[in-house]
PDB file of N, H, CA, C and O in Angstrom:
ATOM      1  N   UNK A   1       0.842  -1.183   0.000  1.00  0.00           N
ATOM      2  CA  UNK A   1       0.000   0.000   0.000  1.00  0.00           C
ATOM      3  C   UNK A   1       0.886   1.245   0.000  1.00  0.00           C
ATOM      4  O   UNK A   1       1.773   1.381   0.843  1.00  0.00           O
ATOM      5  N   UNK A   2       0.650   2.133  -0.926  1.00  0.00           N
ATOM      6  H   UNK A   2      -0.070   2.023  -1.611  1.00  0.00           H
ATOM      7  CA  UNK A   2       1.427   3.361  -1.044  1.00  0.00           C
ATOM      8  C   UNK A   2       0.792   4.445  -0.180  1.00  0.00           C
ATOM      9  O   UNK A   2      -0.426   4.618  -0.173  1.00  0.00           O
ATOM     10  N   UNK A   3       1.631   5.165   0.542  1.00  0.00           N
ATOM     11  H   UNK A   3       2.621   5.025   0.536  1.00  0.00           H
ATOM     12  CA  UNK A   3       1.139   6.253   1.370  1.00  0.00           C
ATOM     13  C   UNK A   3       1.629   7.579   0.807  1.00  0.00           C
ATOM     14  O   UNK A   3       2.573   7.626   0.019  1.00  0.00           O
ATOM     15  N   UNK A   4       0.983   8.633   1.218  1.00  0.00           N
ATOM     16  H   UNK A   4       0.215   8.594   1.858  1.00  0.00           H
ATOM     17  CA  UNK A   4       1.414   9.972   0.829  1.00  0.00           C
ATOM     18  C   UNK A   4       2.631  10.315   1.665  1.00  0.00           C
ATOM     19  O   UNK A   4       2.563  10.294   2.894  1.00  0.00           O
ATOM     20  N   UNK A   5       3.734  10.629   1.023  1.00  0.00           N
ATOM     21  H   UNK A   5       3.789  10.646   0.025  1.00  0.00           H
ATOM     22  CA  UNK A   5       5.000  10.848   1.725  1.00  0.00           C
ATOM     23  C   UNK A   5       5.080  12.208   2.401  1.00  0.00           C
ATOM     24  O   UNK A   5       5.773  12.368   3.406  1.00  0.00           O
ATOM     25  N   UNK A   6       4.368  13.187   1.849  1.00  0.00           N
ATOM     26  H   UNK A   6       3.805  13.057   1.033  1.00  0.00           H
ATOM     27  CA  UNK A   6       4.486  14.561   2.338  1.00  0.00           C
ATOM     28  C   UNK A   6       3.118  15.088   2.748  1.00  0.00           C
ATOM     29  O   UNK A   6       2.113  14.859   2.075  1.00  0.00           O
ATOM     30  N   UNK A   7       3.109  15.798   3.866  1.00  0.00           N
ATOM     31  H   UNK A   7       3.926  15.984   4.413  1.00  0.00           H
ATOM     32  CA  UNK A   7       1.897  16.451   4.344  1.00  0.00           C
ATOM     33  C   UNK A   7       2.143  17.949   4.413  1.00  0.00           C
ATOM     34  O   UNK A   7       3.186  18.402   4.886  1.00  0.00           O
ATOM     35  N   UNK A   8       1.171  18.705   3.936  1.00  0.00           N
ATOM     36  H   UNK A   8       0.324  18.337   3.552  1.00  0.00           H
ATOM     37  CA  UNK A   8       1.200  20.162   4.070  1.00  0.00           C
ATOM     38  C   UNK A   8      -0.086  20.551   4.788  1.00  0.00           C
ATOM     39  O   UNK A   8      -1.188  20.338   4.283  1.00  0.00           O
ATOM     40  N   UNK A   9       0.079  21.125   5.978  1.00  0.00           N
ATOM     41  H   UNK A   9       0.975  21.298   6.388  1.00  0.00           H
ATOM     42  CA  UNK A   9      -1.063  21.492   6.814  1.00  0.00           C
ATOM     43  C   UNK A   9      -0.688  22.768   7.554  1.00  0.00           C
ATOM     44  O   UNK A   9       0.338  22.818   8.233  1.00  0.00           O
ATOM     45  N   UNK A  10      -1.508  23.790   7.425  1.00  0.00           N
ATOM     46  H   UNK A  10      -2.342  23.750   6.874  1.00  0.00           H
ATOM     47  CA  UNK A  10      -1.176  25.075   8.048  1.00  0.00           C
ATOM     48  C   UNK A  10      -1.018  24.969   9.560  1.00  0.00           C
ATOM     49  O   UNK A  10      -0.389  25.829  10.177  1.00  0.00           O
ATOM     50  N   UNK A  11      -1.577  23.931  10.158  1.00  0.00           N
ATOM     51  H   UNK A  11      -2.087  23.233   9.657  1.00  0.00           H
ATOM     52  CA  UNK A  11      -1.459  23.741  11.605  1.00  0.00           C
ATOM     53  C   UNK A  11      -0.186  22.995  12.011  1.00  0.00           C
ATOM     54  O   UNK A  11       0.100  22.860  13.201  1.00  0.00           O
ATOM     55  N   UNK A  12       0.571  22.517  11.038  1.00  0.00           N
ATOM     56  H   UNK A  12       0.338  22.627  10.071  1.00  0.00           H
ATOM     57  CA  UNK A  12       1.834  21.826  11.315  1.00  0.00           C
ATOM     58  C   UNK A  12       2.961  22.669  10.733  1.00  0.00           C
ATOM     59  O   UNK A  12       3.104  22.770   9.515  1.00  0.00           O
ATOM     60  N   UNK A  13       3.741  23.261  11.589  1.00  0.00           N
ATOM     61  H   UNK A  13       3.625  23.180  12.579  1.00  0.00           H
ATOM     62  CA  UNK A  13       4.873  24.110  11.186  1.00  0.00           C
ATOM     63  C   UNK A  13       4.472  25.178  10.175  1.00  0.00           C
ATOM     64  O   UNK A  13       5.232  25.505   9.263  1.00  0.00           O
ATOM     65  N   UNK A  14       3.272  25.712  10.349  1.00  0.00           N
ATOM     66  H   UNK A  14       2.655  25.447  11.090  1.00  0.00           H
ATOM     67  CA  UNK A  14       2.810  26.808   9.496  1.00  0.00           C
ATOM     68  C   UNK A  14       2.641  26.452   8.034  1.00  0.00           C
ATOM     69  O   UNK A  14       2.673  27.338   7.179  1.00  0.00           O
ATOM     70  N   UNK A  15       2.460  25.178   7.725  1.00  0.00           N
ATOM     71  H   UNK A  15       2.434  24.459   8.419  1.00  0.00           H
ATOM     72  CA  UNK A  15       2.263  24.754   6.339  1.00  0.00           C
ATOM     73  C   UNK A  15       3.525  24.306   5.631  1.00  0.00           C
ATOM     74  O   UNK A  15       3.500  24.023   4.434  1.00  0.00           O
ATOM     75  N   UNK A  16       4.626  24.239   6.360  1.00  0.00           N
ATOM     76  H   UNK A  16       4.646  24.469   7.333  1.00  0.00           H
ATOM     77  CA  UNK A  16       5.871  23.725   5.785  1.00  0.00           C
ATOM     78  C   UNK A  16       5.672  22.254   5.418  1.00  0.00           C
ATOM     79  O   UNK A  16       5.149  21.498   6.236  1.00  0.00           O
ATOM     80  N   UNK A  17       6.068  21.823   4.224  1.00  0.00           N
ATOM     81  H   UNK A  17       6.493  22.437   3.559  1.00  0.00           H
ATOM     82  CA  UNK A  17       5.946  20.406   3.874  1.00  0.00           C
ATOM     83  C   UNK A  17       6.772  19.537   4.831  1.00  0.00           C
ATOM     84  O   UNK A  17       7.968  19.760   5.017  1.00  0.00           O
ATOM     85  N   UNK A  18       6.113  18.550   5.429  1.00  0.00           N
ATOM     86  H   UNK A  18       5.141  18.369   5.278  1.00  0.00           H
ATOM     87  CA  UNK A  18       6.770  17.639   6.367  1.00  0.00           C
ATOM     88  C   UNK A  18       6.533  16.208   5.920  1.00  0.00           C
ATOM     89  O   UNK A  18       5.602  15.921   5.167  1.00  0.00           O
ATOM     90  N   UNK A  19       7.391  15.312   6.397  1.00  0.00           N
ATOM     91  H   UNK A  19       8.147  15.544   7.009  1.00  0.00           H
ATOM     92  CA  UNK A  19       7.159  13.895   6.152  1.00  0.00           C
ATOM     93  C   UNK A  19       5.885  13.494   6.891  1.00  0.00           C
ATOM     94  O   UNK A  19       5.711  13.825   8.063  1.00  0.00           O
ATOM     95  N   UNK A  20       5.016  12.794   6.215  1.00  0.00           N
ATOM     96  H   UNK A  20       5.157  12.525   5.262  1.00  0.00           H
ATOM     97  CA  UNK A  20       3.741  12.392   6.781  1.00  0.00           C
ATOM     98  C   UNK A  20       3.932  11.647   8.095  1.00  0.00           C
ATOM     99  O   UNK A  20       4.761  10.744   8.207  1.00  0.00           O
ATOM    100  N   UNK A  21       3.137  12.053   9.089  1.00  0.00           N
ATOM    101  H   UNK A  21       2.463  12.786   8.998  1.00  0.00           H
ATOM    102  CA  UNK A  21       3.188  11.415  10.403  1.00  0.00           C
ATOM    103  C   UNK A  21       4.272  11.965  11.307  1.00  0.00           C
ATOM    104  O   UNK A  21       4.488  11.458  12.408  1.00  0.00           O
ATOM    105  N   UNK A  22       4.966  13.023  10.837  1.00  0.00           N
ATOM    106  H   UNK A  22       4.790  13.435   9.943  1.00  0.00           H
ATOM    107  CA  UNK A  22       6.055  13.614  11.624  1.00  0.00           C
ATOM    108  C   UNK A  22       5.933  15.135  11.584  1.00  0.00           C
ATOM    109  O   UNK A  22       5.039  15.691  10.946  1.00  0.00           O
ATOM    110  N   UNK A  23       6.841  15.778  12.272  1.00  0.00           N
ATOM    111  H   UNK A  23       7.567  15.326  12.791  1.00  0.00           H
ATOM    112  CA  UNK A  23       6.989  17.232  12.185  1.00  0.00           C
ATOM    113  C   UNK A  23       8.364  17.561  11.588  1.00  0.00           C
ATOM    114  O   UNK A  23       8.918  18.631  11.844  1.00  0.00           O
ATOM    115  N   UNK A  24       8.902  16.645  10.803  1.00  0.00           N
ATOM    116  H   UNK A  24       8.452  15.776  10.595  1.00  0.00           H
ATOM    117  CA  UNK A  24      10.226  16.813  10.190  1.00  0.00           C
ATOM    118  C   UNK A  24      10.046  17.405   8.793  1.00  0.00           C
ATOM    119  O   UNK A  24       9.459  16.766   7.920  1.00  0.00           O
ATOM    120  N   UNK A  25      10.549  18.622   8.578  1.00  0.00           N
ATOM    121  H   UNK A  25      11.026  19.141   9.287  1.00  0.00           H
ATOM    122  CA  UNK A  25      10.426  19.234   7.257  1.00  0.00           C
ATOM    123  C   UNK A  25      11.175  18.438   6.181  1.00  0.00           C
ATOM    124  O   UNK A  25      12.278  17.943   6.413  1.00  0.00           O
ATOM    125  N   UNK A  26      10.565  18.326   5.018  1.00  0.00           N
ATOM    126  H   UNK A  26       9.669  18.728   4.830  1.00  0.00           H
ATOM    127  CA  UNK A  26      11.203  17.651   3.891  1.00  0.00           C
ATOM    128  C   UNK A  26      12.501  18.367   3.524  1.00  0.00           C
ATOM    129  O   UNK A  26      13.470  17.724   3.120  1.00  0.00           O
ATOM    130  N   UNK A  27      12.525  19.672   3.659  1.00  0.00           N
ATOM    131  H   UNK A  27      11.738  20.195   3.987  1.00  0.00           H
ATOM    132  CA  UNK A  27      13.729  20.449   3.346  1.00  0.00           C
ATOM    133  C   UNK A  27      14.936  19.945   4.130  1.00  0.00           C
ATOM    134  O   UNK A  27      16.066  20.022   3.647  1.00  0.00           O
ATOM    135  N   UNK A  28      14.706  19.435   5.327  1.00  0.00           N
ATOM    136  H   UNK A  28      13.788  19.372   5.720  1.00  0.00           H
ATOM    137  CA  UNK A  28      15.801  18.937   6.156  1.00  0.00           C
ATOM    138  C   UNK A  28      16.529  17.788   5.466  1.00  0.00           C
ATOM    139  O   UNK A  28      17.753  17.687   5.558  1.00  0.00           O
ATOM    140  N   UNK A  29      15.794  16.926   4.781  1.00  0.00           N
ATOM    141  H   UNK A  29      14.800  17.007   4.706  1.00  0.00           H
ATOM    142  CA  UNK A  29      16.429  15.834   4.036  1.00  0.00           C
ATOM    143  C   UNK A  29      17.377  16.399   2.985  1.00  0.00           C
ATOM    144  O   UNK A  29      18.519  15.953   2.872  1.00  0.00           O
ATOM    145  N   UNK A  30      16.909  17.375   2.219  1.00  0.00           N
ATOM    146  H   UNK A  30      15.981  17.737   2.310  1.00  0.00           H
ATOM    147  CA  UNK A  30      17.747  17.945   1.166  1.00  0.00           C
ATOM    148  C   UNK A  30      18.933  18.700   1.753  1.00  0.00           C
ATOM    149  O   UNK A  30      20.012  18.716   1.161  1.00  0.00           O
ATOM    150  N   UNK A  31      18.745  19.321   2.904  1.00  0.00           N
ATOM    151  H   UNK A  31      17.869  19.308   3.385  1.00  0.00           H
ATOM    152  CA  UNK A  31      19.868  19.979   3.586  1.00  0.00           C
ATOM    153  C   UNK A  31      20.932  18.956   3.977  1.00  0.00           C
ATOM    154  O   UNK A  31      22.127  19.206   3.823  1.00  0.00           O
ATOM    155  N   UNK A  32      20.495  17.807   4.482  1.00  0.00           N
ATOM    156  H   UNK A  32      19.524  17.604   4.608  1.00  0.00           H
ATOM    157  CA  UNK A  32      21.437  16.742   4.851  1.00  0.00           C
ATOM    158  C   UNK A  32      22.207  16.267   3.626  1.00  0.00           C
ATOM    159  O   UNK A  32      23.431  16.147   3.664  1.00  0.00           O
ATOM    160  N   UNK A  33      21.490  15.999   2.546  1.00  0.00           N
ATOM    161  H   UNK A  33      20.496  16.097   2.515  1.00  0.00           H
ATOM    162  CA  UNK A  33      22.143  15.498   1.336  1.00  0.00           C
ATOM    163  C   UNK A  33      23.096  16.536   0.757  1.00  0.00           C
ATOM    164  O   UNK A  33      24.183  16.196   0.289  1.00  0.00           O
ATOM    165  N   UNK A  34      22.689  17.789   0.790  1.00  0.00           N
ATOM    166  H   UNK A  34      21.806  18.064   1.170  1.00  0.00           H
ATOM    167  CA  UNK A  34      23.561  18.860   0.301  1.00  0.00           C
ATOM    168  C   UNK A  34      24.821  18.979   1.153  1.00  0.00           C
ATOM    169  O   UNK A  34      25.881  19.355   0.654  1.00  0.00           O
ATOM    170  N   UNK A  35      24.701  18.661   2.432  1.00  0.00           N
ATOM    171  H   UNK A  35      23.839  18.356   2.838  1.00  0.00           H
ATOM    172  CA  UNK A  35      25.844  18.711   3.340  1.00  0.00           C
ATOM    173  C   UNK A  35      26.691  17.454   3.311  1.00  0.00           C
ATOM    174  O   UNK A  35      27.551  17.265   4.171  1.00  0.00           O
ATOM    175  N   UNK A  36      26.458  16.592   2.330  1.00  0.00           N
ATOM    176  H   UNK A  36      25.759  16.746   1.631  1.00  0.00           H
ATOM    177  CA  UNK A  36      27.218  15.354   2.125  1.00  0.00           C
ATOM    178  C   UNK A  36      26.950  14.294   3.186  1.00  0.00           C
ATOM    179  O   UNK A  36      27.760  13.390   3.389  1.00  0.00           O
ATOM    180  N   UNK A  37      25.811  14.410   3.860  1.00  0.00           N
ATOM    181  H   UNK A  37      25.153  15.145   3.696  1.00  0.00           H
ATOM    182  CA  UNK A  37      25.396  13.354   4.782  1.00  0.00           C
ATOM    183  C   UNK A  37      24.604  12.315   3.995  1.00  0.00           C
ATOM    184  O   UNK A  37      24.037  12.619   2.946  1.00  0.00           O
ATOM    185  N   UNK A  38      24.572  11.106   4.501  1.00  0.00           N
ATOM    186  H   UNK A  38      25.033  10.858   5.353  1.00  0.00           H
ATOM    187  CA  UNK A  38      23.858  10.032   3.815  1.00  0.00           C
ATOM    188  C   UNK A  38      22.395   9.978   4.265  1.00  0.00           C
ATOM    189  O   UNK A  38      22.000  10.604   5.249  1.00  0.00           O
ATOM    190  N   UNK A  39      21.624   9.221   3.523  1.00  0.00           N
ATOM    191  H   UNK A  39      21.945   8.713   2.724  1.00  0.00           H
ATOM    192  CA  UNK A  39      20.235   8.987   3.920  1.00  0.00           C
ATOM    193  C   UNK A  39      20.207   8.291   5.272  1.00  0.00           C
ATOM    194  O   UNK A  39      19.362   8.603   6.112  1.00  0.00           O
ATOM    195  N   UNK A  40      21.118   7.356   5.491  1.00  0.00           N
ATOM    196  H   UNK A  40      21.804   7.102   4.809  1.00  0.00           H
ATOM    197  CA  UNK A  40      21.173   6.674   6.788  1.00  0.00           C
ATOM    198  C   UNK A  40      21.461   7.652   7.922  1.00  0.00           C
ATOM    199  O   UNK A  40      20.895   7.523   9.008  1.00  0.00           O
ATOM    200  N   UNK A  41      22.339   8.636   7.680  1.00  0.00           N
ATOM    201  H   UNK A  41      22.798   8.741   6.797  1.00  0.00           H
ATOM    202  CA  UNK A  41      22.598   9.668   8.691  1.00  0.00           C
ATOM    203  C   UNK A  41      21.310  10.419   9.016  1.00  0.00           C
ATOM    204  O   UNK A  41      20.995  10.664  10.181  1.00  0.00           O
ATOM    205  N   UNK A  42      20.576  10.777   7.976  1.00  0.00           N
ATOM    206  H   UNK A  42      20.832  10.578   7.030  1.00  0.00           H
ATOM    207  CA  UNK A  42      19.310  11.487   8.161  1.00  0.00           C
ATOM    208  C   UNK A  42      18.340  10.642   8.980  1.00  0.00           C
ATOM    209  O   UNK A  42      17.732  11.130   9.933  1.00  0.00           O
ATOM    210  N   UNK A  43      18.201   9.379   8.607  1.00  0.00           N
ATOM    211  H   UNK A  43      18.695   8.982   7.834  1.00  0.00           H
ATOM    212  CA  UNK A  43      17.264   8.494   9.305  1.00  0.00           C
ATOM    213  C   UNK A  43      17.660   8.277  10.760  1.00  0.00           C
ATOM    214  O   UNK A  43      16.791   8.148  11.622  1.00  0.00           O
ATOM    215  N   UNK A  44      18.943   8.234  11.041  1.00  0.00           N
ATOM    216  H   UNK A  44      19.649   8.338  10.340  1.00  0.00           H
ATOM    217  CA  UNK A  44      19.400   8.100  12.431  1.00  0.00           C
ATOM    218  C   UNK A  44      19.071   9.353  13.233  1.00  0.00           C
ATOM    219  O   UNK A  44      18.727   9.269  14.412  1.00  0.00           O
ATOM    220  N   UNK A  45      19.175  10.501  12.599  1.00  0.00           N
ATOM    221  H   UNK A  45      19.454  10.570  11.641  1.00  0.00           H
ATOM    222  CA  UNK A  45      18.886  11.762  13.280  1.00  0.00           C
ATOM    223  C   UNK A  45      17.388  11.999  13.452  1.00  0.00           C
ATOM    224  O   UNK A  45      16.968  12.695  14.377  1.00  0.00           O
ATOM    225  N   UNK A  46      16.592  11.426  12.569  1.00  0.00           N
ATOM    226  H   UNK A  46      16.932  10.861  11.817  1.00  0.00           H
ATOM    227  CA  UNK A  46      15.137  11.619  12.592  1.00  0.00           C
ATOM    228  C   UNK A  46      14.438  10.258  12.518  1.00  0.00           C
ATOM    229  O   UNK A  46      13.883   9.898  11.480  1.00  0.00           O
ATOM    230  N   UNK A  47      14.468   9.510  13.612  1.00  0.00           N
ATOM    231  H   UNK A  47      14.919   9.802  14.455  1.00  0.00           H
ATOM    232  CA  UNK A  47      13.937   8.145  13.603  1.00  0.00           C
ATOM    233  C   UNK A  47      12.431   8.044  13.356  1.00  0.00           C
ATOM    234  O   UNK A  47      11.928   6.954  13.079  1.00  0.00           O
ATOM    235  N   UNK A  48      11.708   9.150  13.450  1.00  0.00           N
ATOM    236  H   UNK A  48      12.116  10.035  13.675  1.00  0.00           H
ATOM    237  CA  UNK A  48      10.270   9.093  13.163  1.00  0.00           C
ATOM    238  C   UNK A  48       9.989   9.048  11.664  1.00  0.00           C
ATOM    239  O   UNK A  48       8.875   8.727  11.248  1.00  0.00           O
ATOM    240  N   UNK A  49      10.994   9.368  10.857  1.00  0.00           N
ATOM    241  H   UNK A  49      11.899   9.628  11.195  1.00  0.00           H
ATOM    242  CA  UNK A  49      10.827   9.329   9.400  1.00  0.00           C
ATOM    243  C   UNK A  49      11.171   7.927   8.914  1.00  0.00           C
ATOM    244  O   UNK A  49      12.241   7.398   9.216  1.00  0.00           O
ATOM    245  N   UNK A  50      10.264   7.339   8.167  1.00  0.00           N
ATOM    246  H   UNK A  50       9.395   7.768   7.922  1.00  0.00           H
ATOM    247  CA  UNK A  50      10.475   5.996   7.625  1.00  0.00           C
ATOM    248  C   UNK A  50      11.224   6.074   6.293  1.00  0.00           C
ATOM    249  O   UNK A  50      11.014   6.987   5.494  1.00  0.00           O
ATOM    250  N   UNK A  51      12.097   5.099   6.079  1.00  0.00           N
ATOM    251  H   UNK A  51      12.267   4.358   6.727  1.00  0.00           H
ATOM    252  CA  UNK A  51      12.912   5.084   4.856  1.00  0.00           C
ATOM    253  C   UNK A  51      12.048   5.106   3.599  1.00  0.00           C
ATOM    254  O   UNK A  51      12.412   5.745   2.613  1.00  0.00           O
ATOM    255  N   UNK A  52      10.910   4.418   3.622  1.00  0.00           N
ATOM    256  H   UNK A  52      10.614   3.898   4.424  1.00  0.00           H
ATOM    257  CA  UNK A  52      10.060   4.378   2.429  1.00  0.00           C
ATOM    258  C   UNK A  52       9.546   5.772   2.064  1.00  0.00           C
ATOM    259  O   UNK A  52       9.323   6.060   0.888  1.00  0.00           O
ATOM    260  N   UNK A  53       9.358   6.639   3.066  1.00  0.00           N
ATOM    261  H   UNK A  53       9.540   6.405   4.021  1.00  0.00           H
ATOM    262  CA  UNK A  53       8.925   8.002   2.781  1.00  0.00           C
ATOM    263  C   UNK A  53      10.048   8.801   2.131  1.00  0.00           C
ATOM    264  O   UNK A  53       9.806   9.581   1.210  1.00  0.00           O
ATOM    265  N   UNK A  54      11.274   8.609   2.608  1.00  0.00           N
ATOM    266  H   UNK A  54      11.471   7.975   3.357  1.00  0.00           H
ATOM    267  CA  UNK A  54      12.435   9.284   2.023  1.00  0.00           C
ATOM    268  C   UNK A  54      12.595   8.860   0.565  1.00  0.00           C
ATOM    269  O   UNK A  54      12.804   9.698  -0.312  1.00  0.00           O
ATOM    270  N   UNK A  55      12.497   7.574   0.314  1.00  0.00           N
ATOM    271  H   UNK A  55      12.328   6.893   1.027  1.00  0.00           H
ATOM    272  CA  UNK A  55      12.644   7.057  -1.051  1.00  0.00           C
ATOM    273  C   UNK A  55      11.550   7.632  -1.953  1.00  0.00           C
ATOM    274  O   UNK A  55      11.816   8.012  -3.093  1.00  0.00           O
ATOM    275  N   UNK A  56      10.331   7.693  -1.442  1.00  0.00           N
ATOM    276  H   UNK A  56      10.115   7.384  -0.515  1.00  0.00           H
ATOM    277  CA  UNK A  56       9.230   8.232  -2.236  1.00  0.00           C
ATOM    278  C   UNK A  56       9.461   9.709  -2.571  1.00  0.00           C
ATOM    279  O   UNK A  56       9.220  10.132  -3.702  1.00  0.00           O
ATOM    280  N   UNK A  57       9.919  10.485  -1.606  1.00  0.00           N
ATOM    281  H   UNK A  57      10.114  10.142  -0.687  1.00  0.00           H
ATOM    282  CA  UNK A  57      10.205  11.906  -1.853  1.00  0.00           C
ATOM    283  C   UNK A  57      11.303  12.052  -2.908  1.00  0.00           C
ATOM    284  O   UNK A  57      11.195  12.887  -3.806  1.00  0.00           O
ATOM    285  N   UNK A  58      12.342  11.254  -2.801  1.00  0.00           N
ATOM    286  H   UNK A  58      12.430  10.576  -2.072  1.00  0.00           H
ATOM    287  CA  UNK A  58      13.435  11.339  -3.777  1.00  0.00           C
ATOM    288  C   UNK A  58      12.973  10.926  -5.176  1.00  0.00           C
ATOM    289  O   UNK A  58      13.407  11.510  -6.169  1.00  0.00           O
ATOM    290  N   UNK A  59      12.104   9.932  -5.256  1.00  0.00           N
ATOM    291  H   UNK A  59      11.752   9.458  -4.449  1.00  0.00           H
ATOM    292  CA  UNK A  59      11.562   9.525  -6.558  1.00  0.00           C
ATOM    293  C   UNK A  59      10.721  10.644  -7.164  1.00  0.00           C
ATOM    294  O   UNK A  59      10.790  10.901  -8.366  1.00  0.00           O
ATOM    295  N   UNK A  60       9.928  11.306  -6.328  1.00  0.00           N
ATOM    296  H   UNK A  60       9.872  11.097  -5.351  1.00  0.00           H
ATOM    297  CA  UNK A  60       9.108  12.414  -6.836  1.00  0.00           C
ATOM    298  C   UNK A  60       9.994  13.561  -7.311  1.00  0.00           C
ATOM    299  O   UNK A  60       9.719  14.169  -8.346  1.00  0.00           O
ATOM    300  N   UNK A  61      11.044  13.859  -6.571  1.00  0.00           N
ATOM    301  H   UNK A  61      11.268  13.365  -5.731  1.00  0.00           H
ATOM    302  CA  UNK A  61      11.977  14.917  -6.972  1.00  0.00           C
ATOM    303  C   UNK A  61      12.653  14.551  -8.292  1.00  0.00           C
ATOM    304  O   UNK A  61      12.825  15.398  -9.169  1.00  0.00           O
ATOM    305  N   UNK A  62      13.031  13.287  -8.422  1.00  0.00           N
ATOM    306  H   UNK A  62      12.891  12.599  -7.710  1.00  0.00           H
ATOM    307  CA  UNK A  62      13.655  12.819  -9.665  1.00  0.00           C
ATOM    308  C   UNK A  62      12.707  13.016 -10.842  1.00  0.00           C
ATOM    309  O   UNK A  62      13.113  13.507 -11.895  1.00  0.00           O
ATOM    310  N   UNK A  63      11.454  12.637 -10.667  1.00  0.00           N
ATOM    311  H   UNK A  63      11.123  12.237  -9.811  1.00  0.00           H
ATOM    312  CA  UNK A  63      10.479  12.782 -11.749  1.00  0.00           C
ATOM    313  C   UNK A  63      10.301  14.245 -12.137  1.00  0.00           C
ATOM    314  O   UNK A  63      10.187  14.564 -13.321  1.00  0.00           O
ATOM    315  N   UNK A  64      10.276  15.127 -11.156  1.00  0.00           N
ATOM    316  H   UNK A  64      10.368  14.868 -10.195  1.00  0.00           H
ATOM    317  CA  UNK A  64      10.136  16.553 -11.457  1.00  0.00           C
ATOM    318  C   UNK A  64      11.298  17.058 -12.297  1.00  0.00           C
ATOM    319  O   UNK A  64      11.102  17.829 -13.237  1.00  0.00           O
ATOM    320  N   UNK A  65      12.501  16.628 -11.961  1.00  0.00           N
ATOM    321  H   UNK A  65      12.660  16.002 -11.197  1.00  0.00           H
ATOM    322  CA  UNK A  65      13.688  17.087 -12.689  1.00  0.00           C
ATOM    323  C   UNK A  65      13.759  16.443 -14.068  1.00  0.00           C
ATOM    324  O   UNK A  65      14.045  17.122 -15.054  1.00  0.00           O
ATOM    325  N   UNK A  66      13.506  15.157 -14.145  1.00  0.00           N
ATOM    326  H   UNK A  66      13.274  14.605 -13.344  1.00  0.00           H
ATOM    327  CA  UNK A  66      13.623  14.434 -15.413  1.00  0.00           C
ATOM    328  C   UNK A  66      12.522  14.844 -16.391  1.00  0.00           C
ATOM    329  O   UNK A  66      12.777  14.969 -17.589  1.00  0.00           O
ATOM    330  N   UNK A  67      11.317  15.051 -15.900  1.00  0.00           N
ATOM    331  H   UNK A  67      11.110  14.950 -14.927  1.00  0.00           H
ATOM    332  CA  UNK A  67      10.197  15.355 -16.785  1.00  0.00           C
ATOM    333  C   UNK A  67      10.057  16.835 -17.113  1.00  0.00           C
ATOM    334  O   UNK A  67       9.388  17.189 -18.084  1.00  0.00           O
ATOM    335  N   UNK A  68      10.669  17.695 -16.329  1.00  0.00           N
ATOM    336  H   UNK A  68      11.213  17.408 -15.541  1.00  0.00           H
ATOM    337  CA  UNK A  68      10.547  19.132 -16.559  1.00  0.00           C
ATOM    338  C   UNK A  68      11.697  19.608 -17.439  1.00  0.00           C
ATOM    339  O   UNK A  68      12.796  19.873 -16.953  1.00  0.00           O
ATOM    340  N   UNK A  69      11.432  19.711 -18.728  1.00  0.00           N
ATOM    341  H   UNK A  69      10.539  19.496 -19.123  1.00  0.00           H
ATOM    342  CA  UNK A  69      12.468  20.095 -19.681  1.00  0.00           C
ATOM    343  C   UNK A  69      12.929  21.532 -19.480  1.00  0.00           C
ATOM    344  O   UNK A  69      14.012  21.893 -19.941  1.00  0.00           O
ATOM    345  N   UNK A  70      12.141  22.358 -18.806  1.00  0.00           N
ATOM    346  H   UNK A  70      11.261  22.064 -18.431  1.00  0.00           H
ATOM    347  CA  UNK A  70      12.536  23.755 -18.605  1.00  0.00           C
ATOM    348  C   UNK A  70      13.695  23.885 -17.625  1.00  0.00           C
ATOM    349  O   UNK A  70      14.332  24.936 -17.563  1.00  0.00           O
ATOM    350  N   UNK A  71      13.979  22.835 -16.860  1.00  0.00           N
ATOM    351  H   UNK A  71      13.462  21.981 -16.911  1.00  0.00           H
ATOM    352  CA  UNK A  71      15.084  22.860 -15.901  1.00  0.00           C
ATOM    353  C   UNK A  71      16.419  22.749 -16.623  1.00  0.00           C
ATOM    354  O   UNK A  71      17.406  23.362 -16.216  1.00  0.00           O
ATOM    355  N   UNK A  72      16.447  21.964 -17.699  1.00  0.00           N
ATOM    356  H   UNK A  72      15.645  21.466 -18.030  1.00  0.00           H
ATOM    357  CA  UNK A  72      17.701  21.703 -18.419  1.00  0.00           C
ATOM    358  C   UNK A  72      18.200  22.914 -19.162  1.00  0.00           C
ATOM    359  O   UNK A  72      19.242  22.851 -19.814  1.00  0.00           O
TER     360      UNK A  72
END
């Protein structure tokens, strides 16, 4: 069963996109990766985030970049 990886709710961190079921902003994952940390490092730091949600977010980001020709 596939779940929605990201939740946006004005009552949770003012509408900042967070991993579903947590208060961890999705931006934090990208900050970790940009800082040369691994996904495992991120998951250790934020144990409430499930790996399947991280993978789903990364797949969605990949699709946005690959399918959006205006980025290239």
